[in-house]
N, CA and C atoms as an extended XYZ file, in Angstrom:
522
Properties=species:S:1:pos:R:3:atomname:S:1:resname:S:1:resid:I:1 pbc="F F F"
N        13.034       -8.183        9.942 N   MET     1
C        11.925       -8.883       10.552 CA  MET     1
C        10.719       -8.239       10.519 C   MET     1
N        10.630       -6.714       10.860 N   ARG     2
C         9.309       -6.128       10.849 CA  ARG     2
C         8.685       -6.175        9.399 C   ARG     2
N         9.524       -6.129        8.310 N   SER     3
C         9.015       -6.134        7.030 CA  SER     3
C         8.268       -7.530        6.717 C   SER     3
N         9.034       -8.598        7.330 N   GLN     4
C         8.413       -9.868        7.173 CA  GLN     4
C         7.098      -10.042        8.027 C   GLN     4
N         7.063       -9.631        9.009 N   ILE     5
C         5.726       -9.483        9.949 CA  ILE     5
C         4.776       -8.700        9.250 C   ILE     5
N         4.991       -7.652        8.676 N   ARG     6
C         4.000       -6.791        7.899 CA  ARG     6
C         3.519       -7.595        6.767 C   ARG     6
N         4.378       -8.304        5.889 N   ALA     7
C         4.083       -9.038        4.828 CA  ALA     7
C         2.924      -10.283        5.168 C   ALA     7
N         3.496      -10.774        6.217 N   PHE     8
C         2.647      -11.995        6.976 CA  PHE     8
C         1.256      -11.192        7.311 C   PHE     8
N         1.156      -10.194        8.140 N   ASP     9
C        -0.122       -9.637        8.367 CA  ASP     9
C        -0.906       -9.209        7.088 C   ASP     9
N        -0.272       -8.619        6.204 N   LYS    10
C        -1.036       -8.198        4.962 CA  LYS    10
C        -1.553       -9.464        4.071 C   LYS    10
N        -0.851      -10.523        4.148 N   HIS    11
C        -1.222      -11.692        3.391 CA  HIS    11
C        -2.398      -12.290        3.941 C   HIS    11
N        -2.330      -12.694        5.329 N   ILE    12
C        -3.508      -13.056        6.046 CA  ILE    12
C        -4.853      -11.968        6.155 C   ILE    12
N        -4.547      -10.758        6.442 N   ASP    13
C        -5.477       -9.868        6.534 CA  ASP    13
C        -6.375       -9.904        5.191 C   ASP    13
N        -5.630       -9.725        4.096 N   ASN    14
C        -6.278       -9.679        2.878 CA  ASN    14
C        -7.016      -10.931        2.550 C   ASN    14
N        -6.713      -12.111        2.984 N   TRP    15
C        -7.458      -13.275        2.862 CA  TRP    15
C        -8.753      -13.251        3.659 C   TRP    15
N        -8.540      -12.948        4.879 N   VAL    16
C        -9.595      -12.897        5.948 CA  VAL    16
C       -10.568      -11.850        5.640 C   VAL    16
N       -10.156      -10.560        5.151 N   HIS    17
C       -11.015       -9.476        4.968 CA  HIS    17
C       -11.904       -9.668        3.668 C   HIS    17
N       -11.320      -10.737        2.810 N   ASN    18
C       -12.253      -11.107        1.730 CA  ASN    18
C       -13.503      -12.183        1.930 C   ASN    18
N       -13.533      -12.701        3.197 N   LEU    19
C       -14.446      -13.458        3.533 CA  LEU    19
C       -15.764      -12.745        3.369 C   LEU    19
N       -17.085      -13.481        3.025 N   PRO    20
C       -18.258      -12.794        2.933 CA  PRO    20
C       -18.647      -11.896        4.059 C   PRO    20
N       -19.638      -10.674        3.723 N   ARG    21
C       -19.865      -10.011        4.699 CA  ARG    21
C       -20.961      -10.683        5.666 C   ARG    21
N       -21.687      -11.663        4.841 N   TYR    22
C       -23.024      -12.169        5.623 CA  TYR    22
C       -22.281      -13.141        6.983 C   TYR    22
N       -21.137      -13.382        7.065 N   ILE    23
C       -20.731      -13.959        8.371 CA  ILE    23
C       -20.399      -13.276        9.422 C   ILE    23
N       -20.456      -11.814        9.186 N   ARG    24
C       -20.308      -10.837       10.321 CA  ARG    24
C       -20.974      -11.279       11.567 C   ARG    24
N       -22.276      -11.591       11.561 N   PRO    25
C       -22.917      -11.932       12.824 CA  PRO    25
C       -22.418      -13.219       13.369 C   PRO    25
N       -21.775      -14.159       12.560 N   ILE    26
C       -21.143      -15.262       13.373 CA  ILE    26
C       -19.890      -14.767       13.999 C   ILE    26
N       -18.950      -14.112       13.326 N   MET    27
C       -17.799      -13.571       13.834 CA  MET    27
C       -18.131      -12.782       14.931 C   MET    27
N       -19.068      -11.814       15.264 N   MET    28
C       -19.430      -11.113       16.359 CA  MET    28
C       -19.800      -12.102       17.520 C   MET    28
N       -20.389      -13.180       17.218 N   LEU    29
C       -20.668      -14.217       18.230 CA  LEU    29
C       -19.484      -14.827       18.755 C   LEU    29
N       -18.497      -15.018       17.897 N   PHE    30
C       -17.238      -15.891       18.322 CA  PHE    30
C       -16.296      -14.713       19.059 C   PHE    30
N       -16.501      -13.389       18.590 N   THR    31
C       -15.684      -12.470       19.314 CA  THR    31
C       -16.256      -12.359       20.830 C   THR    31
N       -17.477      -12.379       20.997 N   LEU    32
C       -18.298      -12.374       22.391 CA  LEU    32
C       -17.654      -13.589       23.100 C   LEU    32
N       -17.630      -14.715       22.558 N   LEU    33
C       -17.093      -15.630       23.224 CA  LEU    33
C       -15.838      -15.754       23.706 C   LEU    33
N       -15.018      -14.923       23.079 N   GLY    34
C       -13.601      -14.688       23.521 CA  GLY    34
C       -13.343      -13.438       24.561 C   GLY    34
N       -14.502      -12.859       24.992 N   GLN    35
C       -14.340      -11.832       25.821 CA  GLN    35
C       -14.276      -12.203       27.272 C   GLN    35
N       -13.567      -11.389       28.163 N   PRO    36
C       -13.184      -11.928       29.487 CA  PRO    36
C       -14.239      -12.397       30.196 C   PRO    36
N       -15.499      -12.012       30.352 N   PRO    37
C       -16.483      -12.840       31.083 CA  PRO    37
C       -16.492      -14.357       30.837 C   PRO    37
N       -16.176      -14.685       29.600 N   PHE    38
C       -16.142      -15.997       29.104 CA  PHE    38
C       -14.824      -16.714       29.603 C   PHE    38
N       -13.709      -16.106       29.148 N   THR    39
C       -12.435      -16.738       29.370 CA  THR    39
C       -12.132      -16.760       30.975 C   THR    39
N       -12.131      -15.550       31.558 N   VAL    40
C       -11.722      -15.478       32.988 CA  VAL    40
C       -12.759      -16.277       33.714 C   VAL    40
N       -14.123      -16.264       33.374 N   GLY    41
C       -15.110      -16.903       33.813 CA  GLY    41
C       -14.913      -18.516       33.962 C   GLY    41
N       -14.269      -18.915       32.840 N   ALA    42
C       -13.934      -20.595       32.704 CA  ALA    42
C       -12.928      -20.909       33.758 C   ALA    42
N       -11.878      -19.820       33.992 N   ALA    43
C       -10.678      -20.159       34.744 CA  ALA    43
C       -11.265      -19.984       36.112 C   ALA    43
N       -12.009      -19.023       36.458 N   ALA    44
C       -12.586      -18.765       37.846 CA  ALA    44
C       -13.380      -20.119       38.149 C   ALA    44
N       -14.123      -20.501       37.342 N   ILE    45
C       -14.988      -21.809       37.647 CA  ILE    45
C       -14.031      -22.997       37.988 C   ILE    45
N       -12.926      -23.136       37.124 N   VAL    46
C       -11.992      -24.308       37.515 CA  VAL    46
C       -11.378      -23.952       38.825 C   VAL    46
N       -10.738      -22.699       39.033 N   LEU    47
C       -10.262      -22.385       40.267 CA  LEU    47
C       -11.277      -22.681       41.424 C   LEU    47
N       -12.490      -22.225       41.294 N   GLY    48
C       -13.276      -22.472       42.468 CA  GLY    48
C       -13.630      -23.703       42.574 C   GLY    48
N       -13.846      -24.619       41.692 N   TYR    49
C       -14.169      -26.091       41.830 CA  TYR    49
C       -12.776      -26.629       42.679 C   TYR    49
N       -11.640      -26.189       42.340 N   GLY    50
C       -10.408      -26.588       42.976 CA  GLY    50
C       -10.360      -26.430       44.593 C   GLY    50
N       -10.890      -25.111       44.714 N   LEU    51
C       -11.028      -24.843       46.154 CA  LEU    51
C       -12.166      -25.526       46.959 C   LEU    51
N       -13.154      -25.521       46.266 N   ALA    52
C       -14.352      -26.292       46.992 CA  ALA    52
C       -14.095      -27.667       47.113 C   ALA    52
N       -13.496      -28.374       46.255 N   GLN    53
C       -13.260      -29.829       46.305 CA  GLN    53
C       -11.787      -30.360       46.854 C   GLN    53
N       -11.116      -29.207       47.152 N   ASP    54
C        -9.627      -29.263       47.817 CA  ASP    54
C        -8.927      -30.248       46.668 C   ASP    54
N        -8.964      -29.855       45.301 N   LYS    55
C        -8.367      -30.573       44.259 CA  LYS    55
C        -7.344      -29.572       43.750 C   LYS    55
N        -5.808      -29.873       43.944 N   SER    56
C        -4.723      -28.898       43.722 CA  SER    56
C        -4.785      -28.677       42.305 C   SER    56
N        -4.863      -29.732       41.397 N   PHE    57
C        -4.668      -29.633       40.030 CA  PHE    57
C        -5.683      -28.496       39.276 C   PHE    57
N        -6.901      -28.516       39.810 N   TYR    58
C        -7.883      -27.802       39.330 CA  TYR    58
C        -7.571      -26.212       39.770 C   TYR    58
N        -7.254      -26.204       40.998 N   LEU    59
C        -7.105      -24.785       41.750 CA  LEU    59
C        -5.846      -24.185       40.929 C   LEU    59
N        -4.726      -24.854       40.577 N   PHE    60
C        -3.519      -24.331       39.980 CA  PHE    60
C        -3.902      -24.161       38.526 C   PHE    60
N        -4.573      -25.021       37.929 N   ALA    61
C        -4.991      -24.844       36.540 CA  ALA    61
C        -5.720      -23.553       36.057 C   ALA    61
N        -6.759      -23.310       37.093 N   GLY    62
C        -7.556      -22.074       37.078 CA  GLY    62
C        -6.911      -20.790       37.190 C   GLY    62
N        -5.759      -21.032       38.291 N   LEU    63
C        -4.853      -19.847       38.673 CA  LEU    63
C        -3.984      -19.482       37.519 C   LEU    63
N        -3.413      -20.513       36.868 N   ILE    64
C        -2.300      -20.488       35.755 CA  ILE    64
C        -3.210      -19.667       34.500 C   ILE    64
N        -4.454      -20.133       34.200 N   ALA    65
C        -5.102      -19.485       33.226 CA  ALA    65
C        -5.539      -18.000       33.428 C   ALA    65
N        -5.913      -17.850       34.811 N   LEU    66
C        -5.871      -16.261       35.097 CA  LEU    66
C        -4.782      -15.614       35.021 C   LEU    66
N        -3.692      -15.983       35.231 N   ILE    67
C        -2.308      -15.357       35.294 CA  ILE    67
C        -2.206      -15.182       33.736 C   ILE    67
N        -2.184      -16.235       32.959 N   THR    68
C        -1.907      -16.188       31.589 CA  THR    68
C        -2.850      -15.003       31.030 C   THR    68
N        -3.898      -14.804       31.209 N   ILE    69
C        -4.830      -13.724       30.608 CA  ILE    69
C        -4.354      -12.307       31.153 C   ILE    69
N        -3.977      -12.238       32.441 N   ILE    70
C        -3.413      -11.111       33.035 CA  ILE    70
C        -1.864      -10.746       32.246 C   ILE    70
N        -1.125      -11.742       32.138 N   VAL    71
C         0.175      -11.437       31.463 CA  VAL    71
C        -0.047      -10.809       30.014 C   VAL    71
N        -1.138      -11.391       29.247 N   SER    72
C        -1.323      -10.884       28.054 CA  SER    72
C        -1.862       -9.417       28.147 C   SER    72
N        -2.477       -9.061       29.052 N   SER    73
C        -2.961       -7.734       29.032 CA  SER    73
C        -1.821       -6.819       29.482 C   SER    73
N        -0.821       -7.282       30.388 N   VAL    74
C         0.197       -6.522       30.778 CA  VAL    74
C         1.219       -6.293       29.641 C   VAL    74
N         1.365       -7.246       28.874 N   LEU    75
C         2.224       -7.271       27.574 CA  LEU    75
C         1.696       -6.177       26.653 C   LEU    75
N         0.384       -6.240       26.523 N   LYS    76
C        -0.111       -4.928       25.738 CA  LYS    76
C         0.340       -3.715       26.037 C   LYS    76
N         0.373       -3.415       27.437 N   ILE    77
C         0.734       -2.244       27.655 CA  ILE    77
C         2.153       -1.946       27.696 C   ILE    77
N         2.937       -2.908       27.888 N   PHE    78
C         4.507       -2.805       27.654 CA  PHE    78
C         4.875       -2.543       26.063 C   PHE    78
N         3.967       -3.413       25.264 N   LEU    79
C         4.642       -3.355       23.841 CA  LEU    79
C         3.869       -2.287       22.903 C   LEU    79
N         2.889       -1.790       23.520 N   HIS    80
C         2.284       -0.505       22.642 CA  HIS    80
C         1.919       -0.584       21.253 C   HIS    80
N         1.547       -1.667       20.766 N   ARG    81
C         1.364       -1.851       19.329 CA  ARG    81
C        -0.099       -1.344       19.149 C   ARG    81
N        -0.002       -0.471       18.299 N   ALA    82
C        -1.364        0.158       17.760 CA  ALA    82
C        -2.215       -0.926       16.990 C   ALA    82
N        -3.686       -0.724       17.344 N   ARG    83
C        -4.451       -1.647       16.528 CA  ARG    83
C        -4.623       -1.188       15.306 C   ARG    83
N        -5.274       -1.864       14.236 N   PRO    84
C        -5.624       -1.479       13.055 CA  PRO    84
C        -6.557       -0.222       13.007 C   PRO    84
N        -6.511        0.515       11.959 N   ALA    85
C        -7.384        1.665       11.919 CA  ALA    85
C        -8.784        1.206       11.339 C   ALA    85
N        -9.736        0.918       12.031 N   SER    86
C       -10.943        0.435       11.659 CA  SER    86
C       -12.246        1.066       12.414 C   SER    86
N       -13.325        1.001       11.949 N   GLU    87
C       -14.470        1.359       12.526 CA  GLU    87
C       -14.814        0.666       13.825 C   GLU    87
N       -14.456       -0.637       13.789 N   TYR    88
C       -14.706       -1.617       15.088 CA  TYR    88
C       -13.733       -1.091       16.081 C   TYR    88
N       -12.512       -0.790       15.668 N   VAL    89
C       -11.730       -0.236       16.802 CA  VAL    89
C       -12.177        1.016       17.369 C   VAL    89
N       -12.519        2.034       16.343 N   LYS    90
C       -13.182        3.078       16.964 CA  LYS    90
C       -14.306        3.192       17.904 C   LYS    90
N       -15.068        2.105       17.749 N   LYS    91
C       -16.252        1.830       18.538 CA  LYS    91
C       -15.993        1.030       19.773 C   LYS    91
N       -14.685        0.582       20.055 N   MET    92
C       -14.581       -0.339       21.218 CA  MET    92
C       -14.614        0.486       22.354 C   MET    92
N       -15.184       -0.036       23.405 N   TYR    93
C       -15.552        0.634       24.757 CA  TYR    93
C       -14.229        0.765       25.521 C   TYR    93
N       -13.453       -0.472       25.582 N   PHE    94
C       -12.208       -0.395       26.235 CA  PHE    94
C       -11.044       -0.097       25.249 C   PHE    94
N       -10.389        0.999       25.275 N   LYS    95
C        -9.194        1.094       24.267 CA  LYS    95
C        -7.824        0.392       24.747 C   LYS    95
N        -7.364       -0.599       23.976 N   THR    96
C        -6.348       -1.176       24.465 CA  THR    96
C        -5.352       -1.329       23.283 C   THR    96
N        -4.246       -1.913       23.668 N   PHE    97
C        -3.241       -1.995       22.470 CA  PHE    97
C        -3.545       -3.203       21.759 C   PHE    97
N        -2.945       -3.590       20.768 N   SER    98
C        -3.164       -4.601       19.882 CA  SER    98
C        -2.246       -6.154       20.213 C   SER    98
N        -1.190       -5.956       20.534 N   PHE    99
C        -0.168       -7.099       20.679 CA  PHE    99
C         0.139       -7.435       22.070 C   PHE    99
N        -0.032       -8.717       22.551 N   PRO   100
C        -0.809       -9.838       21.756 CA  PRO   100
C        -2.270       -9.590       21.994 C   PRO   100
N        -3.026      -10.446       21.170 N   SER   101
C        -4.291      -10.519       21.153 CA  SER   101
C        -4.765      -11.329       22.536 C   SER   101
N        -5.568      -10.571       23.156 N   GLY   102
C        -6.081      -11.062       24.559 CA  GLY   102
C        -7.144      -12.069       24.367 C   GLY   102
N        -8.112      -12.079       23.240 N   HIS   103
C        -8.927      -12.794       22.851 CA  HIS   103
C        -8.332      -14.401       22.535 C   HIS   103
N        -7.120      -14.121       21.614 N   ALA   104
C        -6.549      -15.418       21.222 CA  ALA   104
C        -5.786      -16.152       22.432 C   ALA   104
N        -5.208      -15.298       23.341 N   ALA   105
C        -4.369      -15.801       24.457 CA  ALA   105
C        -5.690      -16.596       25.508 C   ALA   105
N        -6.538      -15.607       25.648 N   GLY   106
C        -7.519      -16.312       26.657 CA  GLY   106
C        -8.239      -17.354       26.300 C   GLY   106
N        -8.666      -17.410       24.872 N   ALA   107
C        -9.385      -18.318       24.415 CA  ALA   107
C        -8.630      -19.892       24.375 C   ALA   107
N        -7.340      -19.742       24.004 N   LEU   108
C        -6.450      -20.850       23.849 CA  LEU   108
C        -6.302      -21.427       25.439 C   LEU   108
N        -5.900      -20.617       26.342 N   VAL   109
C        -5.745      -21.100       27.689 CA  VAL   109
C        -7.086      -21.594       28.453 C   VAL   109
N        -8.182      -20.836       28.280 N   SER   110
C        -9.335      -21.313       28.774 CA  SER   110
C       -10.051      -22.143       28.365 C   SER   110
N       -10.288      -22.309       27.023 N   TYR   111
C       -10.992      -23.314       26.548 CA  TYR   111
C       -10.216      -24.541       26.314 C   TYR   111
N        -8.803      -24.348       26.128 N   GLY   112
C        -7.901      -25.605       26.176 CA  GLY   112
C        -7.855      -26.390       27.603 C   GLY   112
N        -8.052      -25.457       28.568 N   MET   113
C        -8.031      -26.011       30.177 CA  MET   113
C        -9.527      -26.358       30.183 C   MET   113
N       -10.454      -26.107       29.827 N   ALA   114
C       -11.835      -26.640       29.885 CA  ALA   114
C       -11.859      -28.032       29.154 C   ALA   114
N       -11.134      -28.117       27.787 N   ALA   115
C       -11.142      -29.474       27.423 CA  ALA   115
C       -10.377      -30.342       28.184 C   ALA   115
N        -9.319      -29.956       28.669 N   LEU   116
C        -8.475      -30.681       29.490 CA  LEU   116
C        -9.366      -31.468       30.795 C   LEU   116
N        -9.969      -30.378       31.525 N   VAL   117
C       -10.905      -30.646       32.677 CA  VAL   117
C       -11.876      -31.651       32.222 C   VAL   117
N       -12.697      -31.307       31.124 N   ILE   118
C       -13.655      -32.305       30.659 CA  ILE   118
C       -13.182      -33.889       30.220 C   ILE   118
N       -11.876      -33.749       29.756 N   SER   119
C       -11.230      -35.006       29.452 CA  SER   119
C       -10.944      -35.746       30.606 C   SER   119
N       -10.521      -35.218       31.679 N   PHE   120
C       -10.298      -35.930       32.968 CA  PHE   120
C       -11.590      -36.405       33.621 C   PHE   120
N       -12.454      -35.388       33.625 N   ARG   121
C       -13.605      -36.003       34.428 CA  ARG   121
C       -14.700      -36.784       33.648 C   ARG   121
N       -14.832      -36.681       32.439 N   TRP   122
C       -15.554      -37.440       31.195 CA  TRP   122
C       -14.677      -37.958       30.007 C   TRP   122
N       -13.966      -39.053       30.405 N   PRO   123
C       -12.965      -39.380       29.132 CA  PRO   123
C       -13.653      -39.613       28.039 C   PRO   123
N       -14.903      -40.127       27.910 N   GLU   124
C       -15.716      -40.384       26.740 CA  GLU   124
C       -16.015      -39.187       25.922 C   GLU   124
N       -15.922      -38.024       26.526 N   LEU   125
C       -16.187      -36.712       25.867 CA  LEU   125
C       -14.733      -36.116       25.296 C   LEU   125
N       -13.847      -36.684       25.538 N   SER   126
C       -12.388      -36.114       25.357 CA  SER   126
C       -12.280      -35.527       23.803 C   SER   126
N       -12.569      -36.187       22.976 N   THR   127
C       -12.529      -36.023       21.489 CA  THR   127
C       -13.300      -34.767       21.270 C   THR   127
N       -14.649      -34.880       21.548 N   ALA   128
C       -15.587      -33.791       21.435 CA  ALA   128
C       -15.126      -32.551       22.105 C   ALA   128
N       -14.683      -32.615       23.370 N   ALA   129
C       -13.982      -31.478       23.990 CA  ALA   129
C       -13.029      -30.715       23.309 C   ALA   129
N       -12.050      -31.596       22.935 N   TRP   130
C       -10.806      -30.753       22.186 CA  TRP   130
C       -11.242      -30.359       21.006 C   TRP   130
N       -12.093      -31.071       20.174 N   ILE   131
C       -12.653      -30.521       18.759 CA  ILE   131
C       -13.315      -29.146       19.065 C   ILE   131
N       -14.199      -29.152       19.968 N   SER   132
C       -14.858      -27.962       20.277 CA  SER   132
C       -14.019      -26.715       20.651 C   SER   132
N       -12.964      -27.088       21.612 N   ALA   133
C       -11.927      -25.981       22.119 CA  ALA   133
C       -11.364      -25.590       20.834 C   ALA   133
N       -10.830      -26.379       19.971 N   PHE   134
C       -10.023      -25.825       18.768 CA  PHE   134
C       -10.938      -25.220       17.796 C   PHE   134
N       -12.136      -25.596       17.675 N   VAL   135
C       -12.999      -24.668       16.796 CA  VAL   135
C       -13.127      -23.338       17.279 C   VAL   135
N       -13.580      -23.409       18.636 N   ALA   136
C       -13.922      -22.062       19.240 CA  ALA   136
C       -12.453      -21.246       19.265 C   ALA   136
N       -11.255      -21.701       19.584 N   ILE   137
C       -10.104      -21.053       19.447 CA  ILE   137
C        -9.919      -20.428       18.166 C   ILE   137
N       -10.023      -21.201       17.298 N   PHE   138
C        -9.729      -20.720       15.785 CA  PHE   138
C       -10.767      -19.702       15.294 C   PHE   138
N       -11.990      -19.912       15.682 N   PHE   139
C       -12.863      -18.946       15.167 CA  PHE   139
C       -12.991      -17.681       15.887 C   PHE   139
N       -12.636      -17.593       17.268 N   ILE   140
C       -12.732      -16.444       17.996 CA  ILE   140
C       -11.310      -15.794       17.496 C   ILE   140
N       -10.170      -16.287       17.281 N   SER   141
C        -9.150      -15.763       16.651 CA  SER   141
C        -9.362      -15.211       15.370 C   SER   141
N        -9.951      -15.978       14.395 N   LEU   142
C       -10.422      -15.519       13.101 CA  LEU   142
C       -11.356      -14.100       13.185 C   LEU   142
N       -12.225      -14.173       14.037 N   SER   143
C       -13.157      -13.013       14.121 CA  SER   143
C       -12.199      -12.107       14.471 C   SER   143
N       -11.419      -11.806       15.237 N   ARG   144
C       -10.544      -10.646       15.489 CA  ARG   144
C        -9.823       -9.911       14.322 C   ARG   144
N        -9.399      -10.872       13.497 N   ILE   145
C        -8.843      -10.392       12.327 CA  ILE   145
C        -9.939       -9.838       11.167 C   ILE   145
N       -11.087      -10.598       11.256 N   TYR   146
C       -12.241      -10.383       10.283 CA  TYR   146
C       -12.703       -9.023       10.639 C   TYR   146
N       -12.954       -8.636       11.897 N   LEU   147
C       -13.529       -7.636       12.410 CA  LEU   147
C       -12.836       -6.387       12.271 C   LEU   147
N       -11.308       -6.591       11.957 N   LYS   148
C       -10.239       -5.727       12.054 CA  LYS   148
C        -9.801       -4.925       13.439 C   LYS   148
N        -9.938       -5.876       14.337 N   ALA   149
C        -9.572       -5.537       15.727 CA  ALA   149
C        -8.001       -5.855       15.910 C   ALA   149
N        -7.486       -6.673       15.253 N   HIS   150
C        -5.961       -7.200       15.178 CA  HIS   150
C        -5.630       -7.547       13.998 C   HIS   150
N        -4.193       -7.545       14.019 N   PHE   151
C        -3.439       -7.927       12.849 CA  PHE   151
C        -3.278       -9.625       12.886 C   PHE   151
N        -2.918      -10.081       12.052 N   ALA   152
C        -2.660      -11.657       12.252 CA  ALA   152
C        -1.488      -11.981       13.130 C   ALA   152
N        -0.487      -11.119       13.169 N   SER   153
C         0.710      -11.503       13.936 CA  SER   153
C         0.178      -11.121       15.452 C   SER   153
N        -0.762      -10.458       15.824 N   ASP   154
C        -1.366      -10.320       17.083 CA  ASP   154
C        -1.777      -11.445       17.667 C   ASP   154
N        -2.532      -12.069       16.668 N   ILE   155
C        -3.158      -13.497       16.970 CA  ILE   155
C        -2.126      -14.629       17.243 C   ILE   155
N        -1.233      -14.489       16.522 N   VAL   156
C        -0.166      -15.325       16.533 CA  VAL   156
C         0.562      -15.064       18.138 C   VAL   156
N         0.822      -14.010       18.300 N   GLY   157
C         1.391      -13.735       19.542 CA  GLY   157
C         0.524      -14.098       20.935 C   GLY   157
N        -0.643      -13.916       20.659 N   GLY   158
C        -1.817      -14.231       21.722 CA  GLY   158
C        -1.631      -15.622       21.876 C   GLY   158
N        -1.754      -16.649       20.598 N   TRP   159
C        -1.528      -18.095       20.665 CA  TRP   159
C        -0.389      -18.340       21.547 C   TRP   159
N         0.743      -17.851       21.208 N   MET   160
C         2.116      -18.029       21.954 CA  MET   160
C         1.850      -17.850       23.382 C   MET   160
N         1.323      -16.886       23.980 N   VAL   161
C         0.988      -16.578       25.354 CA  VAL   161
C         0.228      -17.677       26.017 C   VAL   161
N        -1.001      -17.754       25.304 N   GLY   162
C        -1.932      -18.692       25.760 CA  GLY   162
C        -1.532      -20.247       25.746 C   GLY   162
N        -0.623      -20.586       24.748 N   GLY   163
C         0.032      -21.783       24.536 CA  GLY   163
C         0.943      -21.979       25.647 C   GLY   163
N         1.706      -21.041       26.129 N   ILE   164
C         2.575      -21.207       27.374 CA  ILE   164
C         1.697      -21.532       28.436 C   ILE   164
N         0.623      -20.805       28.647 N   GLY   165
C        -0.057      -21.219       29.788 CA  GLY   165
C        -0.686      -22.412       29.860 C   GLY   165
N        -1.343      -22.980       28.732 N   LEU   166
C        -1.892      -24.254       28.462 CA  LEU   166
C        -0.933      -25.323       28.703 C   LEU   166
N         0.476      -25.245       28.045 N   VAL   167
C         1.347      -26.224       28.304 CA  VAL   167
C         1.764      -26.277       29.919 C   VAL   167
N         1.884      -25.077       30.552 N   THR   168
C         2.034      -25.068       32.053 CA  THR   168
C         1.099      -25.896       32.761 C   THR   168
N        -0.137      -25.888       32.401 N   ILE   169
C        -1.281      -26.504       32.964 CA  ILE   169
C        -1.207      -28.031       32.695 C   ILE   169
N        -0.793      -28.378       31.318 N   LEU   170
C        -0.538      -29.850       31.030 CA  LEU   170
C         0.424      -30.347       31.612 C   LEU   170
N         1.586      -29.552       32.010 N   LEU   171
C         2.702      -30.214       32.808 CA  LEU   171
C         2.444      -30.421       34.323 C   LEU   171
N         1.563      -29.593       34.763 N   LEU   172
C         0.739      -29.776       36.017 CA  LEU   172
C         0.381      -31.219       36.333 C   LEU   172
N        -0.163      -31.761       35.228 N   GLU   173
C        -0.927      -33.049       35.308 CA  GLU   173
C         0.085      -34.103       35.312 C   GLU   173
N         1.170      -33.958       34.872 N   LYS   174
C         2.244      -35.070       35.057 CA  LYS   174
C         2.676      -35.465       36.309 C   LYS   174
């Protein structure tokens, strides 16, 4: 299994690392949008709105998003996967482990939740909200591989954690 994961990582990493250097500023912007102030901030805003308006769905949605982000961080500690050896990683302020990608998990659950909230509040913006969320999630995730902060399998792991959080939020709506 490990050899298959390594082969997957190598295949995707080679493709992503061959993207042009001039897109680096764009990738840096998307990485920034995946940082905790944005993902945790989106969750906190939804949670706060739920508290202020006494709307349990929003309260629980924000809480589940926050828990998902925390679970992603705790999993890193227990799984101990080293990050790629790169200049970007050497310059990281906070030294954390690689699997699962917190950016991928946080982006999927937070931006997915934001799209869901927008869809409920303004149904006419639903399509635009979901497209925007998926574009942000994809490019935040891609940026982590491009910048050599993560392996591709770290991103898939992050998507799995974030996906579980988002599906849990979606099930609340039922």
